[in-house]
C-alpha positions as CSV (number, residue, x, y, z in Angstrom):
1,X,28.0,12.8,2.4
2,X,27.3,14.3,-0.9
3,X,25.6,13.0,-3.8
4,X,26.9,10.2,-5.8
5,X,28.2,11.9,-9.3
6,X,26.4,8.8,-10.8
7,X,23.0,10.4,-9.3
8,X,23.7,14.0,-10.5
9,X,21.2,13.1,-13.6
10,X,18.3,13.0,-11.4
11,X,18.5,16.3,-9.9
12,X,18.4,18.1,-13.1
13,X,15.3,20.3,-13.9
14,X,12.9,19.4,-16.2
15,X,10.3,21.8,-18.1
16,X,6.9,20.5,-18.7
17,X,4.9,23.1,-20.5
18,X,5.0,26.5,-18.4
19,X,6.3,25.1,-15.4
20,X,9.7,23.5,-14.1
21,X,10.3,20.5,-12.1
22,X,13.1,21.4,-9.8
23,X,14.4,17.8,-10.3
24,X,13.3,14.5,-11.5
25,X,11.6,12.9,-8.6
26,X,7.7,13.0,-8.8
27,X,4.8,11.7,-7.0
28,X,2.3,10.5,-9.5
29,X,-1.6,10.7,-8.3
30,X,-2.4,8.0,-5.7
31,X,-5.1,7.3,-3.2
32,X,-4.8,7.6,0.5
33,X,-8.4,7.5,2.0
34,X,-8.6,11.4,2.4
35,X,-10.6,12.7,-0.6
36,X,-12.2,15.9,0.0
37,X,-13.4,14.9,3.6
38,X,-9.7,15.3,5.3
39,X,-8.4,18.3,3.2
40,X,-5.9,18.7,6.1
41,X,-4.8,15.3,6.0
42,X,-4.5,15.5,2.1
43,X,-2.4,18.6,2.5
44,X,0.1,17.7,5.2
45,X,0.6,14.1,3.6
46,X,1.7,15.5,0.1
47,X,3.8,18.4,1.7
48,X,5.9,16.1,3.6
49,X,6.8,14.7,0.4
50,X,7.4,18.0,-1.0
51,X,10.0,18.3,1.9
52,X,11.5,15.4,1.4
53,X,12.8,16.5,-2.4
54,X,9.8,15.3,-4.7
55,X,9.7,17.9,-7.6
56,X,5.8,17.7,-7.9
57,X,3.2,15.9,-5.4
58,X,-0.2,15.0,-7.2
59,X,-3.7,14.5,-5.4
60,X,-5.6,11.4,-6.0
61,X,-8.6,11.3,-8.6
62,X,-10.3,14.2,-8.6
63,X,-14.0,14.1,-9.8
64,X,-15.0,16.8,-12.4
65,X,-18.9,16.0,-12.7
66,X,-21.9,14.8,-10.4
67,X,-22.3,11.7,-12.1
68,X,-18.5,10.9,-11.3
69,X,-19.4,10.4,-7.6
70,X,-16.9,7.3,-6.3
71,X,-18.5,6.9,-2.8
72,X,-18.2,4.8,-0.8
73,X,-14.5,5.4,-1.8
74,X,-12.6,8.6,-0.6
75,X,-11.9,10.8,-3.6
76,X,-11.8,14.6,-4.2
77,X,-14.5,16.4,-6.2
78,X,-14.1,19.9,-8.1
79,X,-17.7,21.0,-8.4
80,X,-18.0,24.2,-7.3
81,X,-16.2,27.4,-5.2
82,X,-16.4,25.1,-1.9
83,X,-14.2,22.2,-3.3
84,X,-11.6,24.9,-4.3
85,X,-11.3,26.4,-1.1
86,X,-10.6,22.5,0.4
87,X,-8.4,21.6,-2.8
88,X,-6.0,25.1,-2.4
89,X,-4.6,23.9,1.1
90,X,-2.4,21.2,-0.7
91,X,-1.4,23.4,-3.3
92,X,-0.6,26.0,-0.9
93,X,1.5,23.7,1.4
94,X,3.3,22.1,-1.6
95,X,4.3,25.5,-3.0
96,X,5.7,26.1,0.7
97,X,7.9,23.2,0.5
98,X,9.0,24.1,-3.0
99,X,7.4,21.3,-5.1
100,X,4.6,21.9,-7.8
101,X,1.1,20.6,-7.2
102,X,-0.9,18.3,-9.5
103,X,-4.5,17.4,-9.6
104,X,-5.6,14.2,-11.2
105,X,-8.9,15.3,-12.8
106,X,-11.4,12.3,-14.1
107,X,-14.6,10.8,-14.5
108,X,-15.0,7.5,-13.8
109,X,-17.7,6.5,-16.7
110,X,-18.8,3.4,-16.4
111,X,-16.9,1.9,-13.4
112,X,-18.4,4.8,-11.0
113,X,-20.7,3.6,-7.9
114,X,-22.6,7.0,-7.5
115,X,-23.5,5.8,-4.0
116,X,-24.1,9.5,-2.7
117,X,-25.4,11.5,-6.1
118,X,-27.9,8.4,-7.1
119,X,-27.2,9.1,-10.6
120,X,-27.0,6.8,-13.0
121,X,-23.5,6.0,-14.2
122,X,-22.1,7.5,-18.1
123,X,-20.2,5.7,-20.4
124,X,-19.7,5.5,-24.3
125,X,-22.2,2.7,-24.6
126,X,-24.7,0.6,-22.6
127,X,-22.4,-2.3,-21.4
128,X,-22.2,-3.2,-17.9
129,X,-19.1,-2.2,-15.9
130,X,-16.7,-5.5,-15.9
131,X,-15.6,-3.6,-12.5
132,X,-18.6,-3.4,-10.5
133,X,-21.3,-4.7,-12.7
134,X,-23.4,-1.6,-13.0
135,X,-25.1,-1.0,-16.3
136,X,-24.2,2.7,-17.1
137,X,-26.6,5.3,-19.5
138,X,-24.7,5.7,-23.0
139,X,-23.8,9.3,-23.2
140,X,-25.7,11.6,-25.6
141,X,-23.9,14.1,-27.5
142,X,-24.9,16.7,-25.0
143,X,-23.6,14.7,-22.4
144,X,-20.6,14.5,-24.0
145,X,-20.0,18.6,-24.0
146,X,-21.6,18.9,-20.7
147,X,-18.6,16.6,-19.0
148,X,-16.3,18.4,-21.2
149,X,-17.4,21.8,-19.8
150,X,-17.4,20.1,-16.1
151,X,-13.6,19.3,-17.0
152,X,-12.8,22.7,-18.2
153,X,-14.4,24.2,-15.2
154,X,-12.6,21.7,-12.7
155,X,-9.1,22.8,-14.2
156,X,-10.0,26.4,-13.9
157,X,-11.0,26.1,-10.3
158,X,-7.5,23.9,-10.0
159,X,-5.8,26.3,-11.5
160,X,-7.2,29.5,-9.2
161,X,-6.5,27.3,-6.1
162,X,-2.8,27.3,-6.9
163,X,-2.5,24.0,-8.9
164,X,0.5,23.8,-11.5
165,X,-0.5,20.6,-13.0
166,X,-3.8,19.7,-14.2
167,X,-4.4,15.7,-15.5
168,X,-7.0,14.6,-18.6
169,X,-6.8,11.4,-16.5
170,X,-7.9,8.0,-18.5
171,X,-5.9,5.5,-17.4
172,X,-7.5,2.3,-15.7
173,X,-10.4,2.6,-18.0
174,X,-12.0,5.4,-16.7
175,X,-14.2,7.4,-19.2
176,X,-11.7,8.7,-21.3
177,X,-10.0,5.7,-21.5
178,X,-13.6,3.7,-21.8
179,X,-14.0,5.7,-25.3
180,X,-10.6,4.8,-26.4
181,X,-11.2,1.3,-26.1
182,X,-13.3,-0.7,-28.4
183,X,-14.1,-3.4,-25.4
184,X,-16.3,-0.3,-24.1
185,X,-16.9,2.1,-26.7
186,X,-19.3,0.4,-29.3
187,X,-20.9,3.6,-30.9
188,X,-21.3,4.1,-34.3
189,X,-21.3,7.9,-34.6
190,X,-18.2,10.4,-34.8
191,X,-17.2,9.0,-31.3
192,X,-16.5,5.5,-32.2
193,X,-15.5,3.2,-34.6
194,X,-12.1,3.9,-35.5
195,X,-9.1,4.7,-33.6
196,X,-9.3,8.7,-34.6
197,X,-13.4,8.6,-33.5
198,X,-12.4,7.0,-30.4
199,X,-10.3,9.4,-29.4
200,X,-12.3,12.5,-30.5
201,X,-13.8,12.9,-26.9
202,X,-10.0,12.9,-25.1
203,X,-8.8,14.9,-28.2
204,X,-11.4,17.6,-27.7
205,X,-10.8,17.9,-24.3
206,X,-7.4,18.5,-24.3
207,X,-8.0,21.4,-26.9
208,X,-10.2,22.8,-24.3
209,X,-8.1,22.6,-21.4
210,X,-5.1,24.0,-23.2
211,X,-7.1,26.9,-24.3
212,X,-8.4,27.2,-21.0
213,X,-5.5,26.6,-18.5
214,X,-2.5,25.6,-21.1
215,X,-0.7,29.1,-20.3
216,X,-0.5,28.9,-16.7
217,X,-0.4,24.9,-15.8
218,X,0.8,22.0,-17.1
219,X,-1.2,19.6,-19.0
220,X,-1.0,16.0,-18.1
221,X,-2.1,13.0,-19.9
222,X,-2.3,9.6,-17.7
223,X,-2.6,6.8,-20.1
224,X,-2.2,2.9,-19.8
225,X,-0.7,0.9,-22.3
226,X,-1.7,-2.8,-22.7
227,X,0.9,-5.0,-21.3
228,X,-0.9,-7.7,-23.4
229,X,-3.2,-9.1,-21.2
230,X,-6.5,-7.6,-20.6
231,X,-9.3,-7.4,-23.0
232,X,-10.5,-4.2,-22.0
233,X,-7.1,-2.3,-22.5
234,X,-5.5,-0.2,-25.4
235,X,-3.4,-2.5,-27.7
236,X,0.2,-0.6,-27.6
237,X,0.5,0.5,-31.2
238,X,-2.9,2.1,-30.6
239,X,-2.1,3.7,-27.1
240,X,1.1,5.1,-29.2
241,X,-1.1,6.5,-31.9
242,X,-3.0,8.1,-29.5
243,X,0.1,9.8,-27.8
244,X,1.0,11.3,-31.3
245,X,-2.5,12.6,-31.7
246,X,-2.8,14.4,-28.9
247,X,0.8,15.2,-28.1
248,X,0.9,18.9,-29.5
249,X,-1.9,19.7,-26.3
250,X,0.1,17.5,-23.7
251,X,2.9,18.8,-21.7
252,X,3.8,15.7,-19.8
253,X,2.8,12.2,-20.4
254,X,2.2,9.7,-17.5
255,X,2.2,6.3,-18.2
256,X,1.2,2.9,-16.8
257,X,-0.4,-0.2,-17.7
258,X,-3.2,-2.2,-17.5
259,X,-7.3,-1.3,-17.2
260,X,-9.1,-1.1,-13.8
261,X,-9.7,-4.7,-13.5
262,X,-5.7,-5.0,-13.9
263,X,-5.0,-2.8,-11.4
264,X,-3.0,-5.8,-9.8
265,X,-0.5,-5.5,-12.6
266,X,-0.4,-1.3,-12.4
267,X,0.5,-1.6,-8.6
268,X,1.7,-4.9,-8.6
269,X,2.8,-6.9,-4.9
270,X,6.7,-7.8,-5.0
271,X,5.4,-11.4,-4.6
272,X,4.7,-11.5,-8.6
273,X,6.8,-8.3,-9.8
274,X,10.1,-6.9,-9.6
275,X,10.9,-3.4,-9.4
276,X,10.7,-1.6,-12.8
277,X,8.7,-4.4,-14.3
278,X,6.3,-1.7,-16.2
279,X,9.6,-0.4,-18.4
280,X,8.7,-3.4,-20.9
281,X,5.8,-1.5,-22.1
282,X,5.8,1.8,-20.7
283,X,9.6,2.3,-22.1
284,X,8.0,2.3,-25.8
285,X,6.0,5.4,-25.1
286,X,9.1,7.2,-26.5
287,X,8.7,5.8,-29.8
288,X,5.4,8.0,-30.2
289,X,7.0,11.5,-28.4
290,X,9.4,13.7,-27.5
291,X,7.5,15.3,-24.4
292,X,8.4,14.3,-21.2
293,X,7.5,11.2,-19.8
294,X,6.9,10.0,-16.4
295,X,6.7,6.3,-15.2
296,X,6.5,4.0,-12.5
297,X,7.6,0.5,-11.1
298,X,8.0,0.8,-7.3
299,X,11.3,1.9,-8.0
300,X,13.5,2.7,-4.9
301,X,17.2,1.9,-6.1
302,X,18.6,5.5,-7.3
303,X,21.4,3.4,-9.8
304,X,18.1,1.7,-11.3
305,X,16.5,5.3,-11.7
306,X,19.7,6.4,-12.7
307,X,19.9,4.2,-15.5
308,X,16.4,4.6,-16.8
309,X,16.8,8.2,-17.3
310,X,19.9,7.9,-18.9
311,X,18.6,5.6,-21.3
312,X,15.9,8.0,-22.7
313,X,12.8,6.4,-22.1
314,X,11.7,8.0,-19.5
315,X,12.5,12.1,-18.3
316,X,11.2,11.7,-14.3
317,X,11.0,8.8,-12.0
318,X,7.3,8.6,-10.7
319,X,6.1,7.0,-7.4
320,X,3.1,6.5,-5.2
321,X,4.1,3.6,-2.9
322,X,7.9,4.4,-2.5
323,X,7.1,7.9,-1.6
324,X,4.7,6.8,1.0
325,X,7.2,4.3,2.3
326,X,10.1,7.0,2.4
327,X,8.8,10.8,1.7
328,X,12.5,11.7,2.0
329,X,13.7,9.4,-0.7
330,X,14.8,12.0,-3.1
331,X,16.7,14.3,-0.1
332,X,18.5,10.9,1.2
333,X,19.7,10.2,-2.2
334,X,20.8,13.6,-3.0
335,X,22.6,14.1,0.3
336,X,24.3,10.4,-0.1
337,X,22.2,8.7,2.6
338,X,21.1,5.5,0.7
339,X,21.3,3.4,3.4
340,X,18.8,5.4,5.2
341,X,16.1,4.8,2.6
342,X,13.0,3.1,4.0
343,X,12.5,0.5,0.7
344,X,9.1,0.2,0.0
345,X,8.5,-3.9,0.4
346,X,5.4,-4.1,-2.1
347,X,3.0,-5.7,0.3
348,X,0.5,-2.8,-0.8
349,X,-0.7,-2.1,2.8
350,X,-1.1,1.2,1.7
351,X,-3.8,-0.2,-0.7
352,X,-5.7,-1.9,1.5
353,X,-5.7,1.1,4.5
354,X,-6.2,3.6,1.7
355,X,-8.9,2.1,-0.5
356,X,-10.9,-0.5,1.9
357,X,-10.1,1.0,5.0
358,X,-10.5,5.0,4.6
359,X,-7.0,6.2,5.9
360,X,-3.6,5.6,4.6
361,X,-1.0,3.7,6.5
362,X,2.6,2.0,5.5
363,X,3.9,-1.4,7.2
364,X,7.7,0.3,6.6
365,X,6.6,3.9,7.3
366,X,4.5,4.3,10.7
367,X,4.2,7.9,10.3
368,X,2.4,7.9,6.9
369,X,-1.2,9.4,7.1
370,X,-0.3,10.8,10.6
371,X,1.2,13.6,9.6
372,X,-1.8,16.1,10.2
373,X,-3.8,14.3,12.6
374,X,-0.5,12.9,14.9
375,X,1.7,15.5,13.9
376,X,4.3,12.5,13.1
377,X,7.0,13.9,11.3
378,X,9.1,10.7,9.8
379,X,12.6,12.3,10.4
380,X,12.1,14.4,13.4
381,X,11.1,13.4,17.2
382,X,10.5,15.9,20.0
383,X,12.8,15.3,22.9
384,X,10.7,13.0,25.4
385,X,10.3,14.8,29.2
386,X,11.3,11.2,30.8
387,X,14.3,10.5,28.4
388,X,16.5,10.3,31.7
389,X,14.7,6.7,32.6
390,X,15.8,3.5,31.8
391,X,13.9,1.3,29.7
392,X,13.7,-2.6,29.3
393,X,11.9,-3.7,25.6
394,X,11.1,-7.1,26.1
395,X,11.0,-8.6,22.4
396,X,13.0,-7.7,19.5
397,X,9.8,-8.2,16.8
398,X,8.8,-5.6,14.3
399,X,6.9,-3.8,17.1
400,X,9.5,-3.8,19.7
401,X,12.3,-2.8,17.5
402,X,10.4,0.1,16.3
403,X,9.6,1.3,20.1
404,X,13.0,1.3,20.9
405,X,14.5,3.2,17.6
406,X,12.0,5.7,18.2
407,X,12.8,6.3,22.2
408,X,16.5,6.3,21.0
409,X,15.7,9.3,18.7
410,X,13.7,11.1,21.1
411,X,16.8,11.3,23.7
412,X,16.5,8.2,25.7
413,X,20.1,7.0,26.6
414,X,19.4,3.8,28.1
415,X,17.0,1.3,26.2
416,X,17.7,-2.3,26.2
417,X,16.1,-4.9,24.0
418,X,16.1,-8.3,25.5
419,X,15.1,-11.1,23.0
420,X,14.5,-14.9,24.0
421,X,15.7,-15.5,20.2
422,X,18.9,-15.9,18.9
423,X,18.2,-13.8,16.0
424,X,16.1,-10.4,16.2
425,X,12.8,-9.9,14.2
426,X,10.4,-11.9,15.8
427,X,8.2,-13.3,12.9
428,X,10.3,-11.1,10.5
429,X,12.8,-14.0,10.7
430,X,10.7,-16.1,8.8
431,X,8.1,-14.5,6.9
432,X,10.5,-13.3,4.1
433,X,11.4,-16.5,3.6
434,X,8.1,-17.3,2.3
435,X,8.1,-17.8,-1.6
436,X,7.7,-14.4,-3.3
437,X,7.9,-12.6,0.2
438,X,12.0,-11.8,0.2
439,X,11.7,-7.9,-0.1
440,X,9.7,-8.2,3.1
441,X,13.1,-8.6,4.7
442,X,13.6,-4.8,4.2
443,X,11.5,-4.1,7.1
444,X,14.0,-5.7,9.3
445,X,17.3,-4.6,7.3
446,X,15.8,-1.0,8.2
447,X,15.6,-1.6,11.3
448,X,19.0,-3.2,11.8
449,X,20.9,-0.2,10.0
450,X,18.8,2.2,12.1
451,X,19.9,0.0,15.4
452,X,23.4,0.6,14.5
453,X,23.2,4.3,14.3
454,X,21.5,4.6,17.7
455,X,23.9,1.7,19.2
456,X,25.5,3.8,22.0
457,X,21.7,4.1,23.2
458,X,20.2,0.7,22.3
459,X,21.7,-2.4,23.9
460,X,20.4,-5.2,22.0
461,X,20.7,-8.7,24.1
462,X,19.4,-12.3,22.6
463,X,19.0,-15.8,23.9
464,X,17.9,-14.8,27.1
465,X,14.6,-15.2,28.2
466,X,13.1,-13.1,31.1
467,X,10.7,-14.1,33.7
468,X,8.4,-11.6,35.7
469,X,11.3,-11.4,38.5
470,X,14.0,-10.9,36.3
471,X,11.9,-7.9,34.6
472,X,11.7,-6.5,38.0
473,X,14.9,-7.0,39.2
474,X,16.5,-5.6,36.0
475,X,16.6,-2.2,37.0
476,X,15.0,-0.4,34.1
477,X,12.1,2.0,35.3
478,X,9.7,1.6,31.9
479,X,9.2,-1.6,30.7
480,X,7.8,-2.3,27.2
481,X,6.7,-5.9,26.5
482,X,6.8,-6.7,22.9
483,X,6.3,-10.5,23.3
484,X,4.3,-11.1,20.3
485,X,2.0,-13.8,19.3
486,X,2.1,-17.4,17.8
487,X,-0.2,-19.6,15.9
488,X,-2.7,-21.8,17.5
489,X,-1.5,-25.5,17.6
490,X,-5.0,-26.4,18.5
491,X,-6.6,-25.1,15.8
492,X,-8.7,-22.1,17.7
493,X,-10.3,-20.2,15.3
494,X,-13.1,-17.2,14.6
495,X,-15.3,-20.0,12.8
496,X,-16.2,-22.5,15.4
497,X,-14.8,-20.2,18.1
498,X,-12.5,-22.7,19.9
499,X,-10.1,-25.5,19.0
500,X,-10.3,-28.4,16.4
501,X,-10.7,-31.6,17.9
502,X,-7.9,-33.7,17.1
503,X,-5.5,-30.8,16.5
504,X,-2.8,-30.7,18.6
505,X,0.7,-29.2,17.3
506,X,2.7,-31.6,19.6
507,X,2.0,-34.8,17.4
508,X,3.5,-35.2,14.2
509,X,0.7,-34.9,11.7
510,X,-0.1,-31.3,13.0
511,X,2.2,-28.6,12.8
512,X,2.3,-24.4,12.8
513,X,4.3,-22.1,10.5
514,X,6.9,-21.7,13.5
515,X,7.7,-25.3,13.2
516,X,7.6,-25.6,9.7
517,X,9.9,-22.1,9.0
518,X,11.5,-22.0,12.3
519,X,12.1,-25.6,13.3
520,X,12.3,-27.0,10.2
521,X,9.6,-29.8,10.6
522,X,7.6,-31.3,7.9
523,X,4.1,-33.3,7.8
524,X,4.5,-36.7,7.8
525,X,4.5,-38.7,4.3
526,X,3.5,-37.2,0.9
527,X,0.2,-35.3,1.4
528,X,-0.3,-32.0,3.4
529,X,-3.6,-29.8,4.1
530,X,-2.9,-26.3,4.8
531,X,-5.9,-25.2,6.6
532,X,-6.2,-21.7,6.7
533,X,-8.6,-19.7,8.8
534,X,-6.7,-16.8,8.3
535,X,-6.6,-15.8,4.6
536,X,-3.5,-13.9,4.1
537,X,0.3,-14.6,3.4
538,X,1.1,-17.5,6.0
539,X,-1.3,-20.2,4.5
540,X,-0.7,-19.7,0.9
541,X,2.9,-19.1,1.5
542,X,3.3,-22.4,3.5
543,X,1.3,-24.2,0.8
544,X,3.3,-23.2,-1.9
545,X,6.8,-23.7,0.1
546,X,5.4,-27.5,0.7
547,X,4.5,-27.8,-2.7
548,X,8.0,-26.7,-4.0
549,X,9.5,-29.6,-2.0
550,X,7.2,-32.1,-3.9
551,X,4.5,-32.4,-1.5
552,X,0.6,-33.3,-2.7
553,X,-0.9,-29.9,-1.1
554,X,-4.5,-28.9,-0.6
555,X,-5.6,-25.4,0.9
556,X,-8.9,-25.8,2.6
557,X,-10.6,-22.5,4.0
558,X,-14.0,-21.7,5.6
559,X,-13.6,-18.4,3.7
560,X,-15.3,-17.7,0.1
561,X,-12.0,-17.6,-1.4
562,X,-8.5,-19.1,-0.7
563,X,-6.4,-16.4,0.4
564,X,-9.2,-14.1,0.7
565,X,-7.5,-11.3,2.7
566,X,-5.2,-11.0,-0.1
567,X,-8.0,-9.2,-2.3
568,X,-7.7,-5.9,-0.8
569,X,-4.0,-5.9,-1.4
570,X,-4.9,-6.5,-5.0
571,X,-2.8,-10.1,-5.1
572,X,-5.7,-12.1,-4.5
573,X,-6.6,-13.3,-8.2
574,X,-3.1,-13.4,-9.0
575,X,-2.2,-15.7,-6.0
576,X,-5.1,-18.2,-6.6
577,X,-4.0,-18.6,-10.1
578,X,-0.3,-19.0,-9.0
579,X,-1.6,-21.4,-6.5
580,X,-3.8,-23.5,-9.0
581,X,-0.6,-23.5,-11.5
582,X,1.5,-24.8,-9.2
583,X,-1.0,-27.8,-8.9
584,X,-2.4,-26.9,-5.4
585,X,-5.7,-27.9,-4.8
586,X,-7.7,-24.8,-3.4
587,X,-10.9,-25.6,-1.6
588,X,-12.9,-22.9,-0.2
589,X,-16.3,-22.6,2.0
590,X,-15.2,-25.9,4.0
591,X,-14.8,-25.9,7.7
592,X,-12.7,-28.5,9.1
593,X,-14.3,-29.8,12.4
594,X,-11.6,-32.8,13.1
595,X,-8.1,-33.8,12.6
596,X,-7.2,-37.2,12.7
597,X,-3.6,-38.9,11.5
598,X,-5.1,-39.9,8.6
599,X,-6.8,-37.0,7.3
600,X,-9.4,-34.0,7.9
601,X,-13.2,-34.2,8.0
602,X,-15.7,-31.3,8.4
603,X,-18.8,-29.7,6.6
604,X,-18.9,-27.6,3.6
605,X,-21.0,-24.0,3.4
606,X,-24.4,-25.7,3.2
607,X,-23.5,-28.2,6.1
608,X,-22.8,-31.3,3.8
609,X,-20.2,-33.7,5.3
610,X,-16.7,-33.9,3.6
611,X,-13.6,-36.0,4.1
612,X,-10.1,-35.5,3.0
613,X,-7.4,-38.0,3.3
614,X,-3.7,-36.5,4.1
615,X,-0.7,-37.4,6.2
616,X,-0.5,-34.2,7.8
617,X,-2.0,-30.6,8.5
618,X,-0.2,-27.3,9.1
619,X,-2.5,-25.0,10.7
620,X,-2.9,-21.3,10.4
621,X,-6.0,-20.4,11.9
622,X,-5.6,-18.1,14.4
623,X,-2.8,-16.3,16.4
624,X,-2.4,-16.1,20.4
625,X,-1.0,-12.9,21.8
626,X,1.9,-14.4,24.2
627,X,1.3,-11.9,27.2
628,X,1.4,-14.0,29.9
629,X,4.7,-11.6,31.0
630,X,2.9,-8.8,30.6
631,X,-0.3,-9.7,32.8
632,X,1.8,-11.0,35.3
633,X,3.8,-7.7,35.3
634,X,0.6,-5.7,35.3
635,X,-0.8,-7.7,38.2
636,X,2.5,-6.8,40.0
637,X,4.6,-3.9,38.8
638,X,6.5,-3.7,41.8
639,X,8.5,-0.7,41.9
640,X,8.0,-0.3,37.9
641,X,6.9,3.4,37.1
642,X,5.2,2.1,33.5
643,X,4.5,-1.5,32.3
644,X,3.2,-1.3,28.9
645,X,2.2,-3.9,26.0
646,X,2.7,-3.2,22.1
647,X,2.4,-5.0,19.0
648,X,0.9,-8.6,18.8
649,X,1.3,-9.1,22.3
650,X,-1.9,-6.7,22.8
651,X,-3.5,-8.6,19.8
652,X,-2.4,-10.4,16.8
653,X,-2.4,-8.1,13.4
654,X,-0.7,-7.0,10.4
655,X,2.9,-6.4,10.6
656,X,1.9,-2.6,9.8
657,X,-0.4,-2.4,12.9
658,X,2.0,-3.8,15.2
659,X,5.2,-1.5,14.0
660,X,2.7,1.5,14.1
661,X,2.0,0.3,17.6
662,X,5.4,0.6,18.6
663,X,6.2,3.8,17.0
664,X,2.9,5.1,18.8
665,X,4.2,4.3,22.3
666,X,7.6,5.5,21.4
667,X,6.2,8.9,20.4
668,X,4.1,9.3,23.6
669,X,5.9,7.4,26.3
670,X,5.9,11.0,28.1
671,X,2.0,11.5,27.9
672,X,0.0,11.4,30.8
673,X,-0.9,7.7,30.2
674,X,1.1,6.1,27.7
675,X,-1.0,2.9,27.4
676,X,-4.0,4.9,26.2
677,X,-3.3,6.7,22.6
678,X,-3.8,10.6,22.4
679,X,-6.8,11.5,20.8
680,X,-6.1,12.4,17.1
681,X,-7.2,15.5,15.4
682,X,-10.3,14.8,13.4
683,X,-11.3,16.8,10.4
684,X,-14.9,17.5,11.2
685,X,-17.9,18.7,9.0
686,X,-18.3,22.7,10.0
687,X,-21.9,23.4,11.0
688,X,-23.3,26.4,10.4
């Protein structure tokens, strides 16, 4: 199907200085957990997007100086010729797929960690970082000249490595933004005070970069305009004036919002931010420049993208998370395959995995981060050597559906998915119904469409609960058990290592999330406690739901903070404020040790007792794997050639990992031992 004419504007070329973007799709810099230590993963991940139609692909932040060391966070370093060889792999592979390569050169300033270098951080003034609390060294003029020279040297190394776009990155209040912001810059010399003085460091650097590489590379500036929140941000009008001052040395303006302490606004979760929310502020940058502008906002809808371009506020559609969820988004729009786009759900698992855990992953796209180390391609699947076998998948949750789809794409002609439930989806039947999580329904929507495309190969049967005897008699040679997990109705938790006395989900005053969401049960009376040892979306979501229905709700958690697991996804502070504003009482560092019909009792973090009256309790303490079927089949497989468990049936985990597990088995079901994952290619440090 050809591209819809309404979307033709998205495929017009755009000139940025000496370079030309082949279309208006631009993968903005984003972190992956690869950094300089995993150059092949870096190259293959970005090259996949280039193959998928993105006109430019950019690195994550790349430090220009020794005292801008982000360890323990993975980042790129551009310090010497050895670094040039590592970063060159990405540029080479991007070019091979027809895209420009961009590198986000930066200095962290006050916000650096310098865990490797042991050097003090630098900043315009000696004011402790509001991000990590470290106290920096106030920069001398010699420091300013040295960092500017480091930046130019890094730009030259990047150009020589094949990069087409070099950044002077100052957004998220790193060093350049710190000089521009009166919050950080309290200098009294020519680099402080007035806007022109505060902009001087950045303006001098841009002129130097223009002279050094401006004829060979496009010079991009990533700058944040304040969204009216952070004291540390740059007021909008000052931001626009800076753009006017710097414009003659800039070929591309990459604009976003907020400071580093407001990253939760820039990479906002779908619970609180709709697609394109940044336009209210970034859309005003056109007032200050006629140069090409790229902006972001978790855009996945081609109509919305085209309208933004036609409006003139941006020239280029930027993306980080949508490009991870679907590296082939531009090509699918160009080919009219809109229903095949894996739309980002805004859960921020990519940030959790890339920044906190060290290797990129994605809930929607299981191949993200696996392009090099496992050789996975999101659109291509090798035929399976055992594709002639019949496969029975028991369970139609995220893992089971993913596995069945992959098996069909690998050539299996007889895949039977049997679900005990009337509706497919497993926990996706109810999680997207929690307040704010509606876009998580895209996970099931995309897989429904994929099932339609392979409907001749995959038979879907619902309302049928299979016993072990049923499975053995079914006639399939290979069995995949994807029966998921359920919340413990007895309060089993990892704090006390056992059930909670008095907890019993057969009683009216004790409920699990499934009982609330699928069975429609509610706590008796008007006062409810949600006891949450999980710290993720379930406890907070159930609490908000009950509060919206008029109940007096208290969240009690043994963790240091309510919804603690949401912090890595950048939504913890926002979520806690939201719950507080709704009138939900938040009680952290308290362990429930007994539940009665009229309340709960336990101890606080210091061991002091507490009691809390309520009419009912919802338990989000821990999930248990529903693995009885798998264990029985494993013990007595009969004539079955293989029995495998995937997803939460193996161990309860985040949805991204359950989907990944189903995908992995589908990819490796013809290996020697499919139950054991194949080893991945590691990027070892060279010795000698």
